[in-house]
N, C-alpha and C positions, 0 to 999 in steps of 0.2 A: 504494500500500500504506500502511495506517495504521501509524504508528510509536508504540509504547508504551514508556515508560521501562524496564519490567521485561524487555523483550526483550534489553536490553544488560546486565542484572544477572548477576553470576557465579553459578555453581552453588552456591557456598558460601552464598549468600543465598536459597536456595530457600524457606526457611520464611517469610521476609518476602514473597517473591513470591506464595506460596500465599495468604497473608492478603489480598494486594492483589486477587486474583481473585474474592473473595467479592462478591456483588452484580452481577457481570458476567453477561451472557447468552450462551448458546450456542444457535445456530439450525441446524437441518438438516431437510431433507425435510418442510417445512411445519409444524414445531414449534419453538417458542422457549422456553427454560428459563432461569430466573434461578438462578444458583448460590448455594446456601445452605450447602454443606459441601464441603470439599476436603481432600486430604492431600498432604503434601510428601514427595518421595523424592529423595535425592542420590546421585549415582554417583561421589562424590569419594573413595571408599575407607573412609569412616567410617560408612556406613549399610548394614549387612548385609541389610536388608529390601528394598533397591533391586535391581531387575533388572539394573542396570548395575554392581553392586558389584564384580564380578570382571573388569570390562573389557568391551569390545565383542564382541558375537556377532551372527550373522545376525538373531536375534530382536530384540535391543535396540538395534541400531545407530542407529535413529531418535532415541534418547535423547541421542545425542552431537551433535545439532545438525542444522540450525539451529533456534534458538528460535522458538516460535510454530507449530511443526508438531504434528501429532497422532500420538501413540503409542497404538496399539490392540493389546490382547493378549487371548487366550482363557484363561478360568479355569475350573477344575473340569470341563473338557470340555463345557461347555454355555453359557457366558456370555461376551460381549464387554465389556471395560472400556476407557474412553478417558482419555487423559492429554494435557495440554498440555506440550510440551517446553520447558524453560527452560535457562538457562545459555549461556555463550558457546560457539562452535563448538569441539568437542573435549572440552567439559566436560559430562558427563551429569547431567541433573536433569529432573524432571518433576513436574507437579501432577496428581494423580488427581481426576477429576470425580466426587465421591462422591454428591452429591445436589443436587436443585434443585426449584423449583416451576414448573410449566408456566404460562406467562403468555400464550402465543399458540398457536393450533392445538390446543386441548384436545380437540376431537372426534377429530382424527387420532390423538392420543396415546391416547385411550380405545380406539380401534379396534386399536391395537397392543398394548394391555394391557387387554383387555376385562373382566377379573375384578378389576381394581384400583380402589380408591377414588381420587378426585382427589388426595388427600394423598399417596398411594403411587405415583402415576404415575412420578415421578422420584426416589423415596426409596430410594437405594442405587445404586451404580455400574452394575450390570448393568441395573437397571430404567431408569435414566436413558438409557443407550445404546439400549435397546429403544424407549423413547418417542420418541427422536430418529431412529430408523430407521437407525442406523449399523451398520457391519460392518467386515470386513477391508479393504474398499476405501478406508476413510478413513486407514489407516495411512500415515504419511509425507507426507500432504498438509498444506498450509498452512491454519491456522485464522484467519489475520489478513488475507489479501490477497484473499479471495473466490474463489480458484481451486479450493478443495476443497469437499467436501460439508458441512463444519462451519464455522460462522463465529462467532468470539468477538468480543463488542462490550462496550465500557465502559459503565457506567451513567451516567445524566445527572449524578449527583453521587456522590462517594465514600461508601462505607458509614461510618457513625459507628464509630470504633474501640471505643467502649463496648459496641457490639452484638456484638463478636467475642469468642469464647472458644476455648480450646484444650484438647486432651487427647490421650491415647494413640491410636495408629492402630488400625484395626480388622483383625482376622484375620491379622496378620502373626506369623510364628514368631520372628523376630529383631528386636531393638530395639523390642519392642512397647510399652515404657513411654515412648518418646520422644514428647513432646507436639507432634507435627507434624500432628495433625488439627485443622482449624479450622472453626468453624461459626458461624452467626448465631443468637443467643439467641432463644428463643421462636418458632422457625420450625417449623411442623408437618412440613415435608418433610425435616427432618434425620433421618438414619437412626439406628437404635438401636445402641448400643455393644455389641459382643461381643468379648471377649478371645479370642485364639487358644488353643485347647485341643489340645495334642499328642495324636495318636492313640496309644492304648496298643498295643504290639506283643503279638500273641498268642504264648503260649509254644509253643515248638517241640514237635511231636508226638514222643513217645518210642516 
């Protein structure tokens, strides 16, 4: 099993860990994607946007360790999203794989997303997971030892910190101004920012 320093980092350092993962590649089912955008989520009690904010549940228990495993969840009743679990055992934290550029297996990715441009194949968390052909079966598997469907690998050289910028997370109702979304500057595959807009409640009928 490959050992990476961030695997031992505490959950409190999740923002730094998220930045570290930019430029890494994720591979699954014949497609390899270079990560260009990620989001950090901490389950340490100070991040109400995190699925683990209120403690462990059957849904989020993967977030509590071990680090390097995959946390997959269903959103809006139609899309899968994938995260890399971080933090020491018992400390919940994860990095959402928000966007990336397909660098290998592009024909397979096009088959999975036939109406998308090459720029948009992995431009957004649900699109990225679809391009990789991932689903519920990836939840709880390792992304670092080769035993699961997803494999995370370091780049040949670290990304220049000057290429990284940060801003508010996308589509979260709580802590939406926390600058824990990180992306590579001038990368076409980075997703568009959309701030969460609460739904207006309809007035009760009289």
